[in-house]
C-alpha positions in Angstrom: 34.9 -11.6 4.0 35.1 -14.3 6.7 38.8 -14.5 6.3 39.4 -10.8 6.9 40.2 -9.9 10.6 37.3 -7.9 12.1 39.4 -4.9 12.9 40.6 -4.6 9.4 37.1 -5.1 8.0 35.8 -2.3 10.2 38.5 0.0 9.0 37.8 -0.8 5.3 34.1 -0.1 5.7 34.9 3.2 7.6 37.2 4.2 4.7 34.4 3.2 2.2 32.1 5.7 3.9 29.6 3.3 5.5 27.6 4.5 8.5 28.3 3.2 12.0 25.0 1.4 12.0 25.7 -0.6 8.8 29.2 -1.4 9.9 28.0 -2.7 13.2 25.5 -5.0 11.5 28.0 -6.3 9.0 30.8 -6.8 11.4 28.9 -7.9 14.5 30.5 -5.1 16.6 28.7 -2.5 18.6 28.3 1.0 17.3 30.3 2.2 20.3 33.3 0.1 19.1 32.9 1.4 15.6 32.8 5.0 16.8 36.0 4.5 18.8 37.8 3.0 15.8 36.5 5.8 13.5 37.8 8.4 16.0 41.2 6.8 16.0 41.3 6.9 12.2 40.2 10.6 12.2 42.9 11.4 14.6 45.6 9.5 12.7 44.7 8.0 9.3 48.1 6.2 9.2 46.8 3.6 11.7 44.9 1.9 8.8 48.1 1.1 7.0 49.8 0.1 10.3 47.2 -2.5 11.1 47.0 -4.1 7.6 49.1 -7.1 8.5 47.9 -7.6 12.0 45.3 -9.9 13.5 42.5 -8.6 15.7 44.4 -8.9 18.9 47.4 -7.0 17.7 45.4 -4.3 15.9 43.2 -3.7 19.0 46.3 -3.5 21.2 47.9 -0.9 18.8 44.7 1.2 18.6 43.9 0.9 22.3 47.1 0.2 24.2 45.7 1.2 27.5 43.1 -1.7 27.4 44.0 -5.4 27.8 42.4 -7.3 24.9 40.6 -10.4 26.2 39.8 -12.9 23.4 37.5 -14.9 25.6 34.0 -14.7 24.2 31.2 -13.6 26.5 28.4 -16.2 26.8 24.9 -14.6 26.5 22.1 -15.4 28.9 19.8 -16.6 26.1 17.0 -17.8 28.4 16.6 -14.4 29.9 17.0 -12.7 26.5 14.4 -15.0 24.9 11.8 -14.0 27.6 12.4 -10.3 26.6 12.3 -11.2 22.9 8.9 -12.9 23.2 7.5 -9.9 25.1 8.5 -7.8 22.1 12.0 -6.4 22.7 13.8 -6.3 19.3 16.6 -8.7 18.8 19.0 -6.0 17.8 18.4 -4.2 21.1 19.0 -7.4 23.0 22.3 -7.9 21.1 23.6 -4.4 21.7 22.9 -4.7 25.4 24.7 -8.0 25.5 27.7 -6.7 23.5 28.1 -3.5 25.4 28.0 -5.4 28.7 30.6 -7.9 27.4 33.0 -5.1 26.3 32.5 -3.3 29.6 33.7 -6.5 31.3 36.7 -6.7 28.9 35.3 -9.7 27.0 34.9 -10.3 23.3 31.2 -10.4 22.2 29.8 -12.9 19.8 29.0 -11.7 16.3 25.4 -10.8 15.7 24.7 -13.9 13.6 26.3 -16.1 16.3 24.2 -14.5 19.0 21.0 -14.9 16.8 21.8 -18.6 16.3 22.1 -19.2 20.0 18.8 -17.3 20.7 17.2 -19.3 17.9 18.3 -22.6 19.5 16.8 -21.4 22.8 13.6 -20.5 21.0 13.3 -23.9 19.4 13.7 -25.5 22.8 10.9 -23.2 24.1 8.6 -24.2 21.2 9.5 -27.9 21.6 10.4 -28.2 17.9 13.5 -27.7 15.8 11.9 -28.3 12.4 11.8 -24.6 11.4 13.5 -21.5 12.7 10.5 -19.3 12.4 10.0 -16.2 14.5 7.0 -14.8 16.3 5.3 -11.9 14.6 7.5 -12.1 11.6 5.7 -13.9 8.8 2.3 -14.8 7.4 1.8 -17.2 4.5 -1.3 -16.8 2.3 -2.6 -19.0 -0.5 -5.7 -20.4 -2.1 -6.4 -24.0 -1.1 -6.0 -26.1 -4.2 -9.0 -28.3 -3.3 -12.2 -26.6 -4.6 -15.3 -26.3 -2.5 -18.4 -27.5 -4.4 -21.9 -26.0 -3.9 -25.2 -25.5 -5.7 -26.3 -22.0 -6.9 -29.8 -20.7 -6.9 -30.5 -22.5 -10.2 -29.3 -25.8 -8.7 -26.2 -25.8 -10.9 -23.0 -27.1 -9.4 -20.4 -24.4 -8.8 -16.9 -24.3 -7.1 -15.6 -21.9 -4.6 -12.0 -21.3 -3.4 -10.9 -21.3 0.2 -8.4 -18.6 1.2 -6.0 -19.5 4.0 -3.6 -17.2 5.9 -1.2 -18.9 8.3 1.1 -17.5 10.9 3.9 -20.2 10.9 5.1 -19.5 14.4 1.9 -20.0 16.3 0.1 -21.9 13.3 -2.8 -19.5 13.8 -5.1 -19.6 10.8 -7.5 -17.3 9.0 -9.9 -18.9 6.5 -12.6 -17.5 4.2 -14.5 -19.0 1.3 -15.0 -17.0 -1.9 -16.8 -17.8 -5.1 -13.7 -17.2 -7.2 -10.0 -16.7 -6.7 -9.8 -13.3 -8.5 -7.8 -10.2 -7.7 -10.6 -8.4 -5.8 -11.3 -11.3 -3.5 -7.6 -11.8 -3.0 -7.2 -8.2 -1.8 -10.3 -8.3 0.3 -9.2 -11.5 2.0 -6.0 -9.8 3.2 -7.9 -6.9 4.7 -10.2 -9.3 6.6 -7.3 -11.5 7.7 -5.3 -8.6 9.2 -8.5 -7.3 10.9 -9.1 -10.7 12.5 -5.4 -11.0 13.5 -5.6 -7.6 15.1 -2.3 -6.6 13.5 0.3 -7.4 10.9 3.6 -9.3 10.9 6.7 -8.0 9.2 6.6 -10.1 6.0 3.9 -11.5 3.7 4.6 -14.7 1.8 2.2 -15.2 -1.0 1.5 -18.1 -3.3 -0.3 -16.6 -6.3 -2.6 -18.5 -8.6 -2.9 -17.5 -12.3 -6.4 -16.3 -11.9 -5.6 -14.1 -8.9 -2.6 -12.5 -10.6 -3.3 -10.4 -13.7 0.4 -10.0 -14.6 2.0 -7.0 -13.1 -1.2 -5.5 -11.7 -1.4 -7.7 -8.6 2.3 -7.0 -8.0 1.6 -3.2 -8.1 -1.3 -3.7 -5.7 0.9 -5.8 -3.4 3.5 -3.1 -3.3 0.8 -0.6 -2.3 -0.7 -3.1 0.2 2.8 -3.6 1.8 3.3 0.1 2.1 -0.2 0.5 3.6 0.4 -2.1 6.2 4.1 -1.4 6.7 5.2 -4.8 5.6 7.5 -6.4 2.9 6.3 -9.0 0.5 7.8 -12.3 -0.8 5.8 -13.5 -3.9 5.8 -17.3 -4.5 8.3 -17.6 -1.6 6.7 -19.7 1.1 8.7 -22.9 0.4 10.5 -22.6 3.7 7.1 -23.1 5.4 6.0 -25.9 3.2 5.8 -28.5 6.1 3.4 -26.4 8.3 1.3 -25.0 5.5 0.9 -28.4 3.8 -0.2 -30.0 7.1 -2.7 -27.3 7.8 -4.0 -27.2 4.2 -4.4 -31.0 4.4 -6.3 -30.7 7.7 -8.8 -28.3 6.1 -9.0 -30.3 2.8 -9.8 -33.5 4.6 -12.8 -31.9 6.4 -14.1 -30.3 3.2 -13.6 -33.6 1.4 -15.9 -34.1 -1.6 -18.9 -32.5 0.1 -21.5 -30.9 -2.2 -23.2 -28.1 -0.2 -26.8 -27.1 -0.9 -25.8 -23.4 -1.2 -22.9 -21.1 -1.0 -24.1 -19.8 2.4 -24.2 -23.4 3.7 -20.6 -23.9 2.5 -19.5 -20.7 4.3 -21.2 -21.9 7.5 -19.4 -25.2 7.4 -16.0 -23.5 6.8 -16.7 -21.4 9.9 -17.4 -24.5 11.9 -14.2 -26.1 10.6 -12.3 -23.0 11.6 -13.8 -23.2 15.1 -12.7 -26.8 15.4 -9.2 -25.9 14.4 -9.0 -23.1 17.0 -10.0 -25.5 19.7 -7.2 -28.0 19.0 -5.1 -28.3 22.2 -1.4 -29.0 22.8 0.1 -31.4 25.3 -0.7 -28.8 28.1 -4.3 -28.5 27.1 -4.0 -25.0 25.7 -6.0 -24.3 22.6 -4.4 -22.8 19.4 -6.6 -19.8 19.8 -5.3 -19.1 23.3 -1.7 -19.8 22.3 -2.0 -17.1 19.6 -3.6 -14.4 21.8 -1.3 -15.0 24.7 1.9 -15.0 22.6 2.3 -14.0 19.0 -0.7 -11.5 19.0 1.3 -9.1 21.2 4.2 -9.0 18.7 2.1 -8.0 15.7 2.1 -4.4 14.6 -1.2 -2.7 15.4 -3.4 -1.6 12.5 -3.4 2.2 12.0 -4.5 3.0 8.5 -7.7 1.0 8.2 -8.3 -1.3 5.2 -6.2 -1.2 2.1 -8.2 -0.1 -1.0 -6.5 -0.8 -4.3 -6.4 2.3 -6.6 -7.7 2.3 -10.1 -6.0 4.7 -12.6 -7.6 6.4 -15.6 -5.9 8.8 -18.1 -7.9 11.9 -18.8 -7.5 15.2 -20.6 -7.8 18.7 -18.9 -10.8 20.5 -20.4 -11.1 24.1 -21.4 -12.6 25.0 -18.0 -9.6 23.7 -16.0 -11.5 20.5 -15.0 -11.4 16.9 -15.9 -14.5 14.8 -16.4 -14.8 11.4 -14.7 -18.1 9.4 -14.5 -20.3 12.4 -15.4 -18.6 14.6 -12.7 -16.1 17.3 -13.2 -13.1 17.8 -10.9 -10.9 20.9 -10.9 -7.2 21.0 -11.4 -4.8 24.1 -11.0 -5.3 26.3 -14.0 -1.5 26.3 -14.8 -1.8 22.8 -16.1 -4.6 23.8 -18.5 -2.0 26.1 -20.1 0.4 23.3 -20.9 0.7 21.8 -24.3 0.4 18.3 -22.8 -3.0 18.2 -21.0 -3.0 14.5 -20.1 -3.4 13.6 -16.5 -3.8 10.4 -14.5 -6.8 10.2 -12.2 -6.4 7.7 -9.4 -9.6 6.5 -7.6 -9.0 5.0 -4.2 -12.1 4.3 -2.2 -13.9 7.7 -2.0 -10.8 9.7 -2.7 -9.7 11.0 -6.1 -6.1 12.0 -6.7 -5.1 13.7 -9.9 -1.4 13.4 -11.1 0.4 15.2 -13.8 3.6 13.3 -15.0 3.6 11.6 -11.6 3.1 14.8 -9.5 0.0 15.0 -7.3 -1.8 18.2 -8.4 -5.3 17.8 -7.0 -7.3 15.8 -4.5 -11.1 15.5 -4.3 -13.8 13.5 -2.6 -15.7 11.4 -5.2 -19.1 12.7 -6.2 -21.8 10.2 -7.4 -24.6 12.6 -8.5 -22.9 14.5 -11.3 -22.0 18.1 -11.3 -18.8 20.0 -10.4 -16.3 19.6 -7.6 -14.3 22.7 -7.8 -11.6 24.1 -5.6 -11.7 27.9 -6.0 -8.0 28.1 -5.5 -7.5 26.1 -8.7 -9.3 28.7 -10.8 -7.6 31.7 -12.5 -8.7 35.2 -11.6 -7.9 38.7 -12.9 -5.0 38.8 -15.4 -4.5 35.1 -15.1 -8.1 34.6 -16.4 -7.2 36.4 -19.6 -4.2 34.1 -20.2 -6.6 31.1 -20.6 -7.5 29.8 -24.0 -11.2 30.0 -23.0 -12.4 32.9 -20.9 -15.6 35.0 -20.5 -14.5 37.6 -23.1 -14.1 34.8 -25.7 -17.7 33.5 -25.1 -19.0 37.1 -25.2 -17.2 37.7 -28.5 -18.6 34.5 -30.0 -22.1 35.4 -28.9 -21.8 38.9 -30.3 -21.2 37.5 -33.8 -24.6 35.8 -33.5 -26.6 38.7 -32.2 -27.4 41.0 -29.2 -30.0 38.7 -27.7 -27.6 35.8 -27.7 -24.9 38.0 -26.2 -27.2 39.1 -23.4 -28.2 35.5 -22.6 -24.5 34.4 -22.5 -23.7 37.4 -20.3 -26.4 36.3 -17.8 -25.2 32.8 -17.7 -21.5 33.8 -17.1 -22.7 35.9 -14.1 -24.9 33.1 -12.7 -22.1 31.4 -10.7 -19.3 32.8 -8.5 -16.9 30.4 -10.2 -17.3 31.4 -13.8 -15.6 28.3 -15.2 -18.6 26.3 -14.1 -20.8 28.1 -16.6 -18.5 27.4 -19.6 -20.2 24.2 -20.6 -23.7 25.8 -20.6 -22.3 28.6 -22.8 -20.6 26.2 -25.1 -23.7 24.1 -25.5 -26.0 27.0 -26.4 -23.5 28.7 -28.8 -22.9 25.4 -30.5 -26.6 25.2 -31.5 -25.7 27.8 -34.2 -23.8 25.2 -36.0 -26.8 22.9 -36.1 -29.6 25.3 -36.7 -27.8 28.5 -37.9 -26.9 31.8 -36.2 -30.1 33.6 -37.2 -32.3 30.9 -35.8 -30.3 30.8 -32.5 -30.6 34.6 -32.2 -34.3 34.3 -32.8 -34.6 31.6 -30.1 -32.6 33.7 -27.5 -34.8 36.7 -28.1 -38.2 34.9 -28.2 -37.7 33.1 -24.9 -37.6 34.3 -21.3 -35.6 31.9 -19.2 -37.2 31.4 -15.7 -34.9 31.2 -12.8 -33.7 27.7 -12.0 -34.6 26.4 -15.5 -32.0 25.2 -18.0 -31.4 27.8 -20.7 -30.1 25.1 -23.1 -33.2 23.0 -22.6 -35.5 26.0 -23.4 -33.5 27.1 -26.4 -33.0 23.7 -27.9 -36.7 22.7 -27.5 -37.7 25.9 -29.3 -35.3 25.3 -32.1 -36.3 21.7 -32.5 -40.0 22.6 -32.5 -39.5 25.4 -35.2 -36.6 24.2 -37.2 -36.1 20.6 -36.5 -37.6 19.4 -39.8 -35.0 21.4 -41.7 -32.0 19.7 -40.0 
């Protein structure tokens, strides 16, 4: 691609159907230039064939004969641009401003990568180091410190904890937190606390995963969700480009932990906080602490937190019940009745914090707030009414017909139960439980129990009936 003249390259990408934005990035030209060339091609498609054998200077002259083509390249004011970049102006915006100004002066702008390289050199001078071409607000590197932290538990047995480190390579600002184990839950929690302390997120997350923190495939799924939640992209096991900084910082923490045996986990955490405070107070040649360097510089380039903490979702496969609900942890949650009519009644329940999402073949069909005290969580709009109620496999008429085969007292009791709740589907389980007693004790015995007992208001009919049957016929079962 480098050997293809720029004008011809732009024409080829236009003919291939690429957008002006993508063409400008790939060719290093401004979108204004791409639009002008596209307009020329739209007016006369033969210009593409005409310019095939020409270099950029000739092709530009043929396309825009009224303009003198100046091949001298405009020199960007990188010191001024760097000041704007550090304050948060995107590099692409700086480049387009520079390129448009160059073209307005009849000069040939640098390609985007050439401009970036010049700005990077200026940035390295500003940092006083040319070891790495890292950018402010772009990356964070996270990993477990390989050196374990030893402490005594409440039984005076020796245990080992793991130290989580999150490092912003540009400012070398560090987040550290000690955990008892390097498992998945601690790994996710550490990220939430790290971003909360940073007060924002960079663009990319570079993670070094240990085997214990990565249950295969699962941590990657959680990482994808975490990246979407925090509007980042992730690079797993890809922090080699930052190995110099991360190794030096990791060694700094390791040396201070050394082979200490802490009297408790709390004591170990206290010492880690003290070590972190010592690190934050390290000064540069100008006497500025690392903590101040971060908050006066890179902090302003981080994306602000907007969605709170990321909570990994747990998914369970469930079956839609006859009452258009699914049961999860002794609670029932409603789903639209149309899905109870389908042959495949399998759904996926996703628990994320206090929110429950129910999916059918990947489609979100219901959302609820989690209940912890049992019972129903029913959306009335999910329940069938009128003619739709009769389409259901289980409906009030079916329970009444079943009760009628047992006896009039049973039918009367089931009728009362069906009318006891405005959402009739919430009574189905009680009806089913009572009618099923006929299979255990016999229909005559159930009819006798329903006729012999008055059910006080607020008392479970099933409890009264089942206790009566157990007392009178339990020995025969």
